[in-house]
All heavy atoms as a GROMACS GRO file, in nm:
protein
  604
    1MET      N    1   5.893  -1.028  -7.926
    1MET     CA    2   5.794  -1.017  -7.820
    1MET      C    3   5.663  -0.969  -7.881
    1MET      O    4   5.660  -0.881  -7.966
    1MET     CB    5   5.844  -0.919  -7.714
    1MET     CG    6   5.748  -0.902  -7.603
    1MET     SD    7   5.830  -0.816  -7.468
    1MET     CE    8   5.705  -0.824  -7.350
    2VAL      N    9   5.552  -1.026  -7.834
    2VAL     CA   10   5.420  -0.994  -7.886
    2VAL      C   11   5.367  -0.872  -7.811
    2VAL      O   12   5.372  -0.865  -7.690
    2VAL     CB   13   5.324  -1.113  -7.869
    2VAL    CG1   14   5.186  -1.076  -7.917
    2VAL    CG2   15   5.378  -1.233  -7.942
    3SER      N   16   5.314  -0.779  -7.885
    3SER     CA   17   5.260  -0.657  -7.826
    3SER      C   18   5.110  -0.653  -7.855
    3SER      O   19   5.067  -0.667  -7.969
    3SER     CB   20   5.329  -0.535  -7.886
    3SER     OG   21   5.264  -0.419  -7.844
    4PHE      N   22   5.030  -0.634  -7.752
    4PHE     CA   23   4.885  -0.624  -7.768
    4PHE      C   24   4.846  -0.477  -7.762
    4PHE      O   25   4.878  -0.407  -7.666
    4PHE     CB   26   4.812  -0.703  -7.660
    4PHE     CG   27   4.839  -0.850  -7.667
    4PHE    CD1   28   4.922  -0.913  -7.576
    4PHE    CD2   29   4.780  -0.925  -7.768
    4PHE    CE1   30   4.946  -1.048  -7.584
    4PHE    CE2   31   4.803  -1.061  -7.776
    4PHE     CZ   32   4.887  -1.123  -7.685
    5ARG      N   33   4.773  -0.431  -7.862
    5ARG     CA   34   4.736  -0.290  -7.869
    5ARG      C   35   4.612  -0.260  -7.787
    5ARG      O   36   4.594  -0.149  -7.742
    5ARG     CB   37   4.710  -0.250  -8.015
    5ARG     CG   38   4.834  -0.259  -8.097
    5ARG     CD   39   4.808  -0.212  -8.236
    5ARG     NE   40   4.930  -0.226  -8.314
    5ARG     CZ   41   4.939  -0.200  -8.441
    5ARG    NH1   42   4.833  -0.160  -8.508
    5ARG    NH2   43   5.052  -0.215  -8.504
    6HIS      N   44   4.527  -0.362  -7.768
    6HIS     CA   45   4.403  -0.340  -7.695
    6HIS      C   46   4.389  -0.445  -7.585
    6HIS      O   47   4.321  -0.546  -7.602
    6HIS     CB   48   4.283  -0.348  -7.790
    6HIS     CG   49   4.292  -0.250  -7.903
    6HIS    ND1   50   4.271  -0.116  -7.884
    6HIS    CD2   51   4.319  -0.266  -8.033
    6HIS    CE1   52   4.285  -0.054  -8.000
    6HIS    NE2   53   4.315  -0.144  -8.093
    7PRO      N   54   4.451  -0.423  -7.470
    7PRO     CA   55   4.446  -0.524  -7.362
    7PRO      C   56   4.306  -0.544  -7.306
    7PRO      O   57   4.273  -0.652  -7.258
    7PRO     CB   58   4.542  -0.471  -7.257
    7PRO     CG   59   4.562  -0.328  -7.288
    7PRO     CD   60   4.534  -0.310  -7.433
    8LYS      N   61   4.219  -0.442  -7.313
    8LYS     CA   62   4.082  -0.458  -7.262
    8LYS      C   63   4.003  -0.554  -7.350
    8LYS      O   64   3.925  -0.634  -7.301
    8LYS     CB   65   4.012  -0.323  -7.254
    8LYS     CG   66   4.067  -0.234  -7.145
    8LYS     CD   67   3.992  -0.104  -7.139
    8LYS     CE   68   4.052  -0.013  -7.033
    8LYS     NZ   69   3.984   0.115  -7.025
    9ILE      N   70   4.023  -0.547  -7.481
    9ILE     CA   71   3.954  -0.638  -7.571
    9ILE      C   72   4.005  -0.780  -7.550
    9ILE      O   73   3.927  -0.876  -7.548
    9ILE     CB   74   3.972  -0.592  -7.718
    9ILE    CG1   75   3.901  -0.459  -7.739
    9ILE    CG2   76   3.919  -0.698  -7.813
    9ILE    CD1   77   3.924  -0.399  -7.876
   10LEU      N   78   4.135  -0.793  -7.533
   10LEU     CA   79   4.194  -0.925  -7.508
   10LEU      C   80   4.138  -0.985  -7.379
   10LEU      O   81   4.103  -1.103  -7.375
   10LEU     CB   82   4.346  -0.915  -7.502
   10LEU     CG   83   4.419  -1.046  -7.475
   10LEU    CD1   84   4.396  -1.144  -7.590
   10LEU    CD2   85   4.565  -1.021  -7.454
   11ALA      N   86   4.126  -0.903  -7.275
   11ALA     CA   87   4.071  -0.952  -7.148
   11ALA      C   88   3.925  -0.991  -7.163
   11ALA      O   89   3.880  -1.092  -7.107
   11ALA     CB   90   4.087  -0.845  -7.040
   12ALA      N   91   3.848  -0.914  -7.239
   12ALA     CA   92   3.706  -0.946  -7.260
   12ALA      C   93   3.690  -1.076  -7.338
   12ALA      O   94   3.605  -1.159  -7.305
   12ALA     CB   95   3.638  -0.831  -7.333
   13VAL      N   96   3.772  -1.096  -7.441
   13VAL     CA   97   3.766  -1.220  -7.518
   13VAL      C   98   3.805  -1.339  -7.431
   13VAL      O   99   3.742  -1.444  -7.435
   13VAL     CB  100   3.855  -1.210  -7.644
   13VAL    CG1  101   3.870  -1.346  -7.711
   13VAL    CG2  102   3.800  -1.108  -7.740
   14PHE      N  103   3.906  -1.324  -7.351
   14PHE     CA  104   3.950  -1.432  -7.262
   14PHE      C  105   3.839  -1.468  -7.163
   14PHE      O  106   3.810  -1.587  -7.141
   14PHE     CB  107   4.077  -1.391  -7.186
   14PHE     CG  108   4.121  -1.494  -7.086
   14PHE    CD1  109   4.183  -1.610  -7.128
   14PHE    CD2  110   4.099  -1.475  -6.951
   14PHE    CE1  111   4.223  -1.706  -7.037
   14PHE    CE2  112   4.138  -1.570  -6.859
   14PHE     CZ  113   4.200  -1.685  -6.902
   15CYS      N  114   3.774  -1.368  -7.103
   15CYS     CA  115   3.666  -1.395  -7.007
   15CYS      C  116   3.548  -1.463  -7.076
   15CYS      O  117   3.487  -1.556  -7.021
   15CYS     CB  118   3.621  -1.266  -6.940
   15CYS     SG  119   3.742  -1.202  -6.823
   16ALA      N  120   3.515  -1.417  -7.197
   16ALA     CA  121   3.404  -1.478  -7.270
   16ALA      C  122   3.433  -1.624  -7.300
   16ALA      O  123   3.347  -1.711  -7.284
   16ALA     CB  124   3.377  -1.400  -7.398
   17LEU      N  125   3.552  -1.655  -7.344
   17LEU     CA  126   3.589  -1.793  -7.374
   17LEU      C  127   3.593  -1.879  -7.249
   17LEU      O  128   3.556  -1.996  -7.251
   17LEU     CB  129   3.724  -1.798  -7.446
   17LEU     CG  130   3.723  -1.746  -7.589
   17LEU    CD1  131   3.866  -1.746  -7.644
   17LEU    CD2  132   3.632  -1.826  -7.676
   18ALA      N  133   3.637  -1.821  -7.139
   18ALA     CA  134   3.645  -1.897  -7.014
   18ALA      C  135   3.506  -1.937  -6.965
   18ALA      O  136   3.485  -2.048  -6.918
   18ALA     CB  137   3.718  -1.816  -6.908
   19PHE      N  138   3.408  -1.846  -6.975
   19PHE     CA  139   3.274  -1.877  -6.927
   19PHE      C  140   3.195  -1.964  -7.024
   19PHE      O  141   3.111  -2.043  -6.985
   19PHE     CB  142   3.196  -1.748  -6.896
   19PHE     CG  143   3.248  -1.677  -6.774
   19PHE    CD1  144   3.309  -1.554  -6.785
   19PHE    CD2  145   3.237  -1.734  -6.649
   19PHE    CE1  146   3.356  -1.489  -6.673
   19PHE    CE2  147   3.284  -1.671  -6.536
   19PHE     CZ  148   3.344  -1.547  -6.547
   20LEU      N  149   3.219  -1.952  -7.153
   20LEU     CA  150   3.146  -2.030  -7.251
   20LEU      C  151   3.198  -2.174  -7.260
   20LEU      O  152   3.127  -2.264  -7.302
   20LEU     CB  153   3.155  -1.965  -7.389
   20LEU     CG  154   3.080  -1.832  -7.403
   20LEU    CD1  155   3.105  -1.774  -7.541
   20LEU    CD2  156   2.933  -1.849  -7.377
   21SER      N  157   3.321  -2.196  -7.222
   21SER     CA  158   3.378  -2.330  -7.234
   21SER      C  159   3.331  -2.426  -7.126
   21SER      O  160   3.353  -2.545  -7.136
   21SER     CB  161   3.530  -2.322  -7.233
   21SER     OG  162   3.574  -2.275  -7.107
   22CYS      N  163   3.263  -2.380  -7.024
   22CYS     CA  164   3.216  -2.468  -6.918
   22CYS      C  165   3.114  -2.569  -6.971
   22CYS      O  166   3.107  -2.681  -6.922
   22CYS     CB  167   3.155  -2.387  -6.804
   22CYS     SG  168   3.278  -2.292  -6.713
   23ASP      N  169   3.034  -2.529  -7.069
   23ASP     CA  170   2.936  -2.622  -7.125
   23ASP      C  171   3.004  -2.730  -7.206
   23ASP      O  172   2.950  -2.840  -7.221
   23ASP     CB  173   2.836  -2.548  -7.212
   23ASP     CG  174   2.741  -2.464  -7.128
   23ASP    OD1  175   2.721  -2.498  -7.010
   23ASP    OD2  176   2.690  -2.363  -7.180
   24ILE      N  177   3.119  -2.705  -7.262
   24ILE     CA  178   3.191  -2.805  -7.339
   24ILE      C  179   3.253  -2.909  -7.246
   24ILE      O  180   3.247  -3.029  -7.271
   24ILE     CB  181   3.301  -2.739  -7.426
   24ILE    CG1  182   3.235  -2.648  -7.529
   24ILE    CG2  183   3.387  -2.844  -7.493
   24ILE    CD1  184   3.333  -2.561  -7.604
   25ILE      N  185   3.309  -2.863  -7.136
   25ILE     CA  186   3.374  -2.954  -7.042
   25ILE      C  187   3.272  -3.034  -6.962
   25ILE      O  188   3.286  -3.154  -6.942
   25ILE     CB  189   3.465  -2.874  -6.945
   25ILE    CG1  190   3.577  -2.808  -7.024
   25ILE    CG2  191   3.520  -2.964  -6.836
   25ILE    CD1  192   3.659  -2.711  -6.943
   26ASN      N  193   3.165  -2.969  -6.916
   26ASN     CA  194   3.065  -3.034  -6.833
   26ASN      C  195   2.927  -3.007  -6.889
   26ASN      O  196   2.854  -2.923  -6.838
   26ASN     CB  197   3.077  -2.985  -6.689
   26ASN     CG  198   2.993  -3.066  -6.594
   26ASN    OD1  199   2.945  -3.171  -6.631
   26ASN    ND2  200   2.976  -3.019  -6.473
   27PRO      N  201   2.885  -3.080  -6.994
   27PRO     CA  202   2.753  -3.055  -7.053
   27PRO      C  203   2.642  -3.102  -6.959
   27PRO      O  204   2.664  -3.181  -6.868
   27PRO     CB  205   2.756  -3.137  -7.181
   27PRO     CG  206   2.851  -3.246  -7.152
   27PRO     CD  207   2.956  -3.186  -7.061
   28LYS      N  208   2.521  -3.052  -6.983
   28LYS     CA  209   2.407  -3.095  -6.904
   28LYS      C  210   2.380  -3.243  -6.930
   28LYS      O  211   2.386  -3.289  -7.042
   28LYS     CB  212   2.284  -3.013  -6.940
   28LYS     CG  213   2.296  -2.870  -6.896
   28LYS     CD  214   2.170  -2.793  -6.923
   28LYS     CE  215   2.188  -2.650  -6.875
   28LYS     NZ  216   2.067  -2.571  -6.896
   29GLU      N  217   2.353  -3.316  -6.824
   29GLU     CA  218   2.332  -3.459  -6.832
   29GLU      C  219   2.185  -3.491  -6.811
   29GLU      O  220   2.116  -3.419  -6.738
   29GLU     CB  221   2.416  -3.530  -6.726
   29GLU     CG  222   2.565  -3.507  -6.746
   29GLU     CD  223   2.649  -3.563  -6.634
   29GLU    OE1  224   2.592  -3.620  -6.540
   29GLU    OE2  225   2.771  -3.550  -6.641
   30PRO      N  226   2.136  -3.598  -6.872
   30PRO     CA  227   1.995  -3.634  -6.853
   30PRO      C  228   1.971  -3.683  -6.711
   30PRO      O  229   2.062  -3.729  -6.642
   30PRO     CB  230   1.972  -3.746  -6.954
   30PRO     CG  231   2.107  -3.802  -6.981
   30PRO     CD  232   2.204  -3.688  -6.965
   31ILE      N  233   1.846  -3.672  -6.669
   31ILE     CA  234   1.808  -3.718  -6.536
   31ILE      C  235   1.810  -3.871  -6.536
   31ILE      O  236   1.750  -3.934  -6.624
   31ILE     CB  237   1.669  -3.665  -6.498
   31ILE    CG1  238   1.672  -3.513  -6.493
   31ILE    CG2  239   1.622  -3.723  -6.365
   31ILE    CD1  240   1.536  -3.449  -6.477
   32PRO      N  241   1.878  -3.935  -6.439
   32PRO     CA  242   1.885  -4.082  -6.440
   32PRO      C  243   1.750  -4.144  -6.403
   32PRO      O  244   1.669  -4.084  -6.332
   32PRO     CB  245   1.991  -4.112  -6.334
   32PRO     CG  246   1.988  -3.996  -6.243
   32PRO     CD  247   1.954  -3.877  -6.329
   33ALA      N  248   1.730  -4.263  -6.449
   33ALA     CA  249   1.610  -4.340  -6.417
   33ALA      C  250   1.652  -4.464  -6.338
   33ALA      O  251   1.757  -4.523  -6.366
   33ALA     CB  252   1.537  -4.381  -6.543
   34TYR      N  253   1.572  -4.502  -6.242
   34TYR     CA  254   1.602  -4.618  -6.159
   34TYR      C  255   1.488  -4.718  -6.168
   34TYR      O  256   1.371  -4.681  -6.179
   34TYR     CB  257   1.620  -4.577  -6.012
   34TYR     CG  258   1.738  -4.488  -5.990
   34TYR    CD1  259   1.723  -4.350  -5.982
   34TYR    CD2  260   1.865  -4.540  -5.977
   34TYR    CE1  261   1.831  -4.267  -5.962
   34TYR    CE2  262   1.974  -4.459  -5.957
   34TYR     CZ  263   1.957  -4.322  -5.948
   34TYR     OH  264   2.064  -4.242  -5.928
   35VAL      N  265   1.523  -4.845  -6.163
   35VAL     CA  266   1.426  -4.954  -6.160
   35VAL      C  267   1.457  -5.038  -6.038
   35VAL      O  268   1.571  -5.076  -6.015
   35VAL     CB  269   1.435  -5.040  -6.288
   35VAL    CG1  270   1.339  -5.157  -6.280
   35VAL    CG2  271   1.407  -4.955  -6.410
   36TYR      N  272   1.353  -5.066  -5.958
   36TYR     CA  273   1.371  -5.152  -5.840
   36TYR      C  274   1.313  -5.289  -5.871
   36TYR      O  275   1.195  -5.301  -5.907
   36TYR     CB  276   1.301  -5.091  -5.719
   36TYR     CG  277   1.314  -5.178  -5.596
   36TYR    CD1  278   1.436  -5.190  -5.532
   36TYR    CD2  279   1.206  -5.248  -5.546
   36TYR    CE1  280   1.450  -5.270  -5.420
   36TYR    CE2  281   1.218  -5.328  -5.436
   36TYR     CZ  282   1.340  -5.339  -5.373
   36TYR     OH  283   1.355  -5.419  -5.263
   37LEU      N  284   1.394  -5.392  -5.860
   37LEU     CA  285   1.352  -5.531  -5.883
   37LEU      C  286   1.346  -5.601  -5.748
   37LEU      O  287   1.448  -5.623  -5.685
   37LEU     CB  288   1.449  -5.603  -5.975
   37LEU     CG  289   1.468  -5.543  -6.113
   37LEU    CD1  290   1.582  -5.610  -6.185
   37LEU    CD2  291   1.340  -5.555  -6.192
   38ASP      N  292   1.227  -5.634  -5.706
   38ASP     CA  293   1.209  -5.701  -5.578
   38ASP      C  294   1.212  -5.852  -5.595
   38ASP      O  295   1.292  -5.921  -5.533
   38ASP     CB  296   1.078  -5.657  -5.514
   38ASP     CG  297   1.060  -5.709  -5.374
   38ASP    OD1  298   1.161  -5.742  -5.310
   38ASP    OD2  299   0.946  -5.717  -5.328
   39THR      N  300   1.126  -5.904  -5.678
   39THR     CA  301   1.119  -6.048  -5.703
   39THR      C  302   1.098  -6.071  -5.852
   39THR      O  303   1.066  -5.980  -5.927
   39THR     CB  304   1.002  -6.113  -5.627
   39THR    OG1  305   0.881  -6.050  -5.669
   39THR    CG2  306   1.018  -6.099  -5.478
   40SER      N  307   1.112  -6.195  -5.894
   40SER     CA  308   1.083  -6.231  -6.032
   40SER      C  309   1.006  -6.362  -6.031
   40SER      O  310   1.006  -6.435  -5.932
   40SER     CB  311   1.211  -6.244  -6.114
   40SER     OG  312   1.288  -6.350  -6.066
   41PHE      N  313   0.942  -6.390  -6.141
   41PHE     CA  314   0.867  -6.514  -6.149
   41PHE      C  315   0.876  -6.568  -6.291
   41PHE      O  316   0.906  -6.495  -6.385
   41PHE     CB  317   0.721  -6.494  -6.108
   41PHE     CG  318   0.645  -6.401  -6.197
   41PHE    CD1  319   0.573  -6.449  -6.305
   41PHE    CD2  320   0.646  -6.265  -6.174
   41PHE    CE1  321   0.503  -6.363  -6.387
   41PHE    CE2  322   0.577  -6.178  -6.256
   41PHE     CZ  323   0.505  -6.227  -6.363
   42VAL      N  324   0.850  -6.698  -6.304
   42VAL     CA  325   0.851  -6.765  -6.433
   42VAL      C  326   0.710  -6.817  -6.458
   42VAL      O  327   0.650  -6.882  -6.373
   42VAL     CB  328   0.952  -6.882  -6.434
   42VAL    CG1  329   0.944  -6.957  -6.566
   42VAL    CG2  330   1.091  -6.832  -6.409
   43GLU      N  331   0.659  -6.786  -6.576
   43GLU     CA  332   0.526  -6.833  -6.614
   43GLU      C  333   0.544  -6.932  -6.729
   43GLU      O  334   0.602  -6.897  -6.832
   43GLU     CB  335   0.442  -6.714  -6.658
   43GLU     CG  336   0.297  -6.747  -6.679
   43GLU     CD  337   0.217  -6.621  -6.704
   43GLU    OE1  338   0.230  -6.525  -6.628
   43GLU    OE2  339   0.144  -6.621  -6.804
   44THR      N  340   0.500  -7.055  -6.711
   44THR     CA  341   0.520  -7.159  -6.812
   44THR      C  342   0.390  -7.232  -6.842
   44THR      O  343   0.294  -7.227  -6.764
   44THR     CB  344   0.623  -7.263  -6.765
   44THR    OG1  345   0.573  -7.327  -6.648
   44THR    CG2  346   0.757  -7.200  -6.736
   45ASP      N  347   0.391  -7.300  -6.953
   45ASP     CA  348   0.284  -7.394  -6.987
   45ASP      C  349   0.336  -7.532  -6.945
   45ASP      O  350   0.432  -7.583  -7.004
   45ASP     CB  351   0.255  -7.388  -7.136
   45ASP     CG  352   0.149  -7.486  -7.179
   45ASP    OD1  353   0.071  -7.532  -7.092
   45ASP    OD2  354   0.143  -7.517  -7.299
   46TYR      N  355   0.275  -7.590  -6.844
   46TYR     CA  356   0.328  -7.714  -6.786
   46TYR      C  357   0.338  -7.826  -6.889
   46TYR      O  358   0.434  -7.902  -6.889
   46TYR     CB  359   0.242  -7.757  -6.667
   46TYR     CG  360   0.296  -7.878  -6.595
   46TYR    CD1  361   0.407  -7.865  -6.513
   46TYR    CD2  362   0.240  -8.003  -6.612
   46TYR    CE1  363   0.459  -7.974  -6.448
   46TYR    CE2  364   0.291  -8.113  -6.547
   46TYR     CZ  365   0.401  -8.098  -6.465
   46TYR     OH  366   0.453  -8.207  -6.400
   47ALA      N  367   0.243  -7.836  -6.978
   47ALA     CA  368   0.243  -7.945  -7.077
   47ALA      C  369   0.358  -7.934  -7.176
   47ALA      O  370   0.417  -8.034  -7.216
   47ALA     CB  371   0.110  -7.947  -7.152
   48ASN      N  372   0.395  -7.812  -7.214
   48ASN     CA  373   0.500  -7.794  -7.316
   48ASN      C  374   0.636  -7.755  -7.259
   48ASN      O  375   0.739  -7.788  -7.317
   48ASN     CB  376   0.457  -7.688  -7.417
   48ASN     CG  377   0.334  -7.729  -7.496
   48ASN    OD1  378   0.320  -7.846  -7.530
   48ASN    ND2  379   0.247  -7.636  -7.523
   49GLN      N  380   0.636  -7.684  -7.147
   49GLN     CA  381   0.762  -7.630  -7.096
   49GLN      C  382   0.804  -7.684  -6.961
   49GLN      O  383   0.915  -7.661  -6.917
   49GLN     CB  384   0.751  -7.477  -7.086
   49GLN     CG  385   0.724  -7.413  -7.221
   49GLN     CD  386   0.689  -7.266  -7.208
   49GLN    OE1  387   0.638  -7.222  -7.106
   49GLN    NE2  388   0.718  -7.191  -7.314
   50GLY      N  389   0.716  -7.751  -6.892
   50GLY     CA  390   0.751  -7.806  -6.761
   50GLY      C  391   0.708  -7.715  -6.649
   50GLY      O  392   0.632  -7.621  -6.666
   51THR      N  393   0.760  -7.744  -6.532
   51THR     CA  394   0.718  -7.672  -6.412
   51THR      C  395   0.774  -7.531  -6.409
   51THR      O  396   0.878  -7.500  -6.469
   51THR     CB  397   0.763  -7.749  -6.286
   51THR    OG1  398   0.719  -7.678  -6.170
   51THR    CG2  399   0.914  -7.764  -6.278
   52ASN      N  400   0.706  -7.443  -6.335
   52ASN     CA  401   0.756  -7.306  -6.318
   52ASN      C  402   0.824  -7.289  -6.183
   52ASN      O  403   0.845  -7.178  -6.137
   52ASN     CB  404   0.642  -7.206  -6.334
   52ASN     CG  405   0.536  -7.220  -6.228
   52ASN    OD1  406   0.541  -7.312  -6.146
   52ASN    ND2  407   0.438  -7.133  -6.230
   53ASN      N  408   0.861  -7.399  -6.120
   53ASN     CA  409   0.928  -7.396  -5.990
   53ASN      C  410   1.079  -7.385  -6.012
   53ASN      O  411   1.148  -7.485  -6.030
   53ASN     CB  412   0.893  -7.523  -5.911
   53ASN     CG  413   0.948  -7.518  -5.771
   53ASN    OD1  414   0.994  -7.415  -5.725
   53ASN    ND2  415   0.944  -7.631  -5.704
   54HIS      N  416   1.130  -7.265  -6.014
   54HIS     CA  417   1.272  -7.239  -6.034
   54HIS      C  418   1.322  -7.140  -5.930
   54HIS      O  419   1.245  -7.055  -5.883
   54HIS     CB  420   1.299  -7.182  -6.174
   54HIS     CG  421   1.265  -7.276  -6.284
   54HIS    ND1  422   1.345  -7.382  -6.318
   54HIS    CD2  423   1.158  -7.281  -6.366
   54HIS    CE1  424   1.289  -7.448  -6.418
   54HIS    NE2  425   1.174  -7.389  -6.449
   55ARG      N  426   1.445  -7.147  -5.898
   55ARG     CA  427   1.507  -7.051  -5.806
   55ARG      C  428   1.581  -6.947  -5.889
   55ARG      O  429   1.688  -6.975  -5.944
   55ARG     CB  430   1.602  -7.122  -5.711
   55ARG     CG  431   1.530  -7.215  -5.619
   55ARG     CD  432   1.628  -7.275  -5.522
   55ARG     NE  433   1.558  -7.374  -5.441
   55ARG     CZ  434   1.610  -7.488  -5.402
   55ARG    NH1  435   1.732  -7.520  -5.435
   55ARG    NH2  436   1.540  -7.571  -5.330
   56ILE      N  437   1.524  -6.832  -5.898
   56ILE     CA  438   1.585  -6.724  -5.976
   56ILE      C  439   1.651  -6.627  -5.880
   56ILE      O  440   1.585  -6.567  -5.794
   56ILE     CB  441   1.480  -6.653  -6.063
   56ILE    CG1  442   1.420  -6.752  -6.162
   56ILE    CG2  443   1.542  -6.534  -6.136
   56ILE    CD1  444   1.309  -6.698  -6.244
   57TYR      N  445   1.783  -6.612  -5.894
   57TYR     CA  446   1.858  -6.523  -5.806
   57TYR      C  447   1.909  -6.399  -5.879
   57TYR      O  448   1.939  -6.299  -5.816
   57TYR     CB  449   1.977  -6.597  -5.745
   57TYR     CG  450   1.938  -6.714  -5.658
   57TYR    CD1  451   1.958  -6.843  -5.700
   57TYR    CD2  452   1.879  -6.692  -5.535
   57TYR    CE1  453   1.921  -6.950  -5.620
   57TYR    CE2  454   1.841  -6.798  -5.454
   57TYR     CZ  455   1.864  -6.927  -5.497
   57TYR     OH  456   1.827  -7.033  -5.418
   58ASP      N  457   1.922  -6.406  -6.009
   58ASP     CA  458   1.978  -6.295  -6.086
   58ASP      C  459   1.883  -6.255  -6.198
   58ASP      O  460   1.811  -6.339  -6.251
   58ASP     CB  461   2.112  -6.334  -6.150
   58ASP     CG  462   2.216  -6.371  -6.046
   58ASP    OD1  463   2.215  -6.314  -5.937
   58ASP    OD2  464   2.298  -6.459  -6.076
   59CYS      N  465   1.887  -6.128  -6.233
   59CYS     CA  466   1.813  -6.078  -6.348
   59CYS      C  467   1.911  -6.010  -6.442
   59CYS      O  468   1.995  -5.931  -6.398
   59CYS     CB  469   1.707  -5.978  -6.305
   59CYS     SG  470   1.566  -6.054  -6.228
   60TRP      N  471   1.899  -6.042  -6.570
   60TRP     CA  472   1.981  -5.978  -6.673
   60TRP      C  473   1.896  -5.871  -6.738
   60TRP      O  474   1.793  -5.901  -6.798
   60TRP     CB  475   2.026  -6.081  -6.776
   60TRP     CG  476   2.128  -6.176  -6.722
   60TRP    CD1  477   2.109  -6.270  -6.626
   60TRP    CD2  478   2.264  -6.183  -6.758
   60TRP    NE1  479   2.226  -6.338  -6.600
   60TRP    CE2  480   2.324  -6.285  -6.682
   60TRP    CE3  481   2.343  -6.114  -6.850
   60TRP    CZ2  482   2.457  -6.318  -6.692
   60TRP    CZ3  483   2.476  -6.148  -6.860
   60TRP    CH2  484   2.533  -6.249  -6.782
   61ILE      N  485   1.938  -5.746  -6.726
   61ILE     CA  486   1.859  -5.633  -6.774
   61ILE      C  487   1.918  -5.583  -6.905
   61ILE      O  488   2.038  -5.558  -6.915
   61ILE     CB  489   1.859  -5.519  -6.669
   61ILE    CG1  490   1.817  -5.572  -6.532
   61ILE    CG2  491   1.770  -5.405  -6.714
   61ILE    CD1  492   1.680  -5.634  -6.527
   62THR      N  493   1.830  -5.570  -7.006
   62THR     CA  494   1.870  -5.512  -7.134
   62THR      C  495   1.778  -5.395  -7.166
   62THR      O  496   1.662  -5.391  -7.124
   62THR     CB  497   1.860  -5.615  -7.248
   62THR    OG1  498   1.726  -5.663  -7.255
   62THR    CG2  499   1.955  -5.730  -7.226
   63TYR      N  500   1.831  -5.300  -7.242
   63TYR     CA  501   1.754  -5.185  -7.289
   63TYR      C  502   1.790  -5.161  -7.434
   63TYR      O  503   1.906  -5.136  -7.465
   63TYR     CB  504   1.784  -5.060  -7.205
   63TYR     CG  505   1.714  -4.937  -7.253
   63TYR    CD1  506   1.577  -4.923  -7.236
   63TYR    CD2  507   1.783  -4.836  -7.317
   63TYR    CE1  508   1.512  -4.810  -7.281
   63TYR    CE2  509   1.719  -4.723  -7.363
   63TYR     CZ  510   1.583  -4.711  -7.344
   63TYR     OH  511   1.518  -4.600  -7.389
   64GLU      N  512   1.691  -5.173  -7.522
   64GLU     CA  513   1.711  -5.158  -7.666
   64GLU      C  514   1.826  -5.247  -7.716
   64GLU      O  515   1.917  -5.202  -7.784
   64GLU     CB  516   1.735  -5.012  -7.703
   64GLU     CG  517   1.615  -4.924  -7.677
   64GLU     CD  518   1.639  -4.780  -7.717
   64GLU    OE1  519   1.752  -4.743  -7.752
   64GLU    OE2  520   1.542  -4.704  -7.713
   65SER      N  521   1.824  -5.371  -7.676
   65SER     CA  522   1.922  -5.474  -7.714
   65SER      C  523   2.062  -5.448  -7.661
   65SER      O  524   2.157  -5.510  -7.706
   65SER     CB  525   1.928  -5.490  -7.866
   65SER     OG  526   1.801  -5.529  -7.916
   66ASN      N  527   2.077  -5.357  -7.565
   66ASN     CA  528   2.206  -5.332  -7.501
   66ASN      C  529   2.200  -5.384  -7.359
   66ASN      O  530   2.109  -5.351  -7.283
   66ASN     CB  531   2.239  -5.182  -7.499
   66ASN     CG  532   2.257  -5.126  -7.637
   66ASN    OD1  533   2.317  -5.190  -7.722
   66ASN    ND2  534   2.205  -5.008  -7.661
   67LEU      N  535   2.298  -5.464  -7.322
   67LEU     CA  536   2.302  -5.521  -7.187
   67LEU      C  537   2.337  -5.412  -7.087
   67LEU      O  538   2.441  -5.347  -7.097
   67LEU     CB  539   2.405  -5.635  -7.179
   67LEU     CG  540   2.420  -5.699  -7.042
   67LEU    CD1  541   2.291  -5.770  -7.000
   67LEU    CD2  542   2.536  -5.795  -7.041
   68ILE      N  543   2.249  -5.392  -6.989
   68ILE     CA  544   2.275  -5.298  -6.881
   68ILE      C  545   2.359  -5.366  -6.773
   68ILE      O  546   2.452  -5.310  -6.720
   68ILE     CB  547   2.143  -5.245  -6.822
   68ILE    CG1  548   2.058  -5.179  -6.930
   68ILE    CG2  549   2.169  -5.150  -6.705
   68ILE    CD1  550   2.121  -5.059  -6.993
   69GLY      N  551   2.324  -5.492  -6.741
   69GLY     CA  552   2.402  -5.567  -6.642
   69GLY      C  553   2.323  -5.682  -6.586
   69GLY      O  554   2.205  -5.701  -6.613
   70ALA      N  555   2.389  -5.760  -6.502
   70ALA     CA  556   2.327  -5.870  -6.431
   70ALA      C  557   2.326  -5.833  -6.283
   70ALA      O  558   2.429  -5.793  -6.228
   70ALA     CB  559   2.405  -5.999  -6.452
   71PHE      N  560   2.210  -5.845  -6.220
   71PHE     CA  561   2.194  -5.798  -6.083
   71PHE      C  562   2.132  -5.908  -5.999
   71PHE      O  563   2.042  -5.979  -6.042
   71PHE     CB  564   2.103  -5.674  -6.079
   71PHE     CG  565   2.153  -5.561  -6.164
   71PHE    CD1  566   2.106  -5.543  -6.292
   71PHE    CD2  567   2.249  -5.475  -6.115
   71PHE    CE1  568   2.152  -5.440  -6.371
   71PHE    CE2  569   2.295  -5.371  -6.194
   71PHE     CZ  570   2.247  -5.354  -6.322
   72SER      N  571   2.180  -5.920  -5.875
   72SER     CA  572   2.121  -6.012  -5.778
   72SER      C  573   1.997  -5.946  -5.718
   72SER      O  574   1.996  -5.826  -5.695
   72SER     CB  575   2.220  -6.046  -5.667
   72SER     OG  576   2.331  -6.113  -5.721
   73LEU      N  577   1.896  -6.026  -5.693
   73LEU     CA  578   1.772  -5.972  -5.640
   73LEU      C  579   1.776  -5.962  -5.489
   73LEU      O  580   1.836  -6.047  -5.424
   73LEU     CB  581   1.656  -6.061  -5.682
   73LEU     CG  582   1.630  -6.065  -5.831
   73LEU    CD1  583   1.517  -6.161  -5.861
   73LEU    CD2  584   1.597  -5.928  -5.885
   74PRO      N  585   1.716  -5.864  -5.428
   74PRO     CA  586   1.655  -5.745  -5.486
   74PRO      C  587   1.763  -5.647  -5.533
   74PRO      O  588   1.874  -5.646  -5.480
   74PRO     CB  589   1.574  -5.686  -5.373
   74PRO     CG  590   1.643  -5.730  -5.249
   74PRO     CD  591   1.704  -5.863  -5.281
   75ALA      N  592   1.730  -5.566  -5.632
   75ALA     CA  593   1.828  -5.475  -5.690
   75ALA      C  594   1.763  -5.341  -5.722
   75ALA      O  595   1.645  -5.333  -5.752
   75ALA     CB  596   1.886  -5.536  -5.818
   76LEU      N  597   1.844  -5.238  -5.718
   76LEU     CA  598   1.802  -5.103  -5.759
   76LEU      C  599   1.886  -5.063  -5.878
   76LEU      O  600   2.006  -5.061  -5.872
   76LEU     CB  601   1.822  -5.002  -5.646
   76LEU     CG  602   1.786  -4.858  -5.681
   76LEU    CD1  603   1.638  -4.845  -5.711
   76LEU    CD2  604   1.824  -4.766  -5.568
   0.00000   0.00000   0.00000
C-alpha cells in the first residue's frame, strides 16, 4: 500500500494539474472569418474566349491552394 507523507502537497499538485490541463484539452481557437457570395460573373475577351453569357450556380473556394469547398450561390 502506498503511503503519502504530505497529503496537502499532493492535493495542491493535483489541483494545479487539474486547472493547468484545461488549456491542453481546449486551447484557444482563432476567430472564424466568413465570406458572403451573392453573385458571380465571368469576364471574357469575346474575340479569343467567346461569350461571357454563362449560368454559374456553384463557386469553388480555395485558400492558399487548399480547397475549402464548393458552394451553391448565394452562400455564406
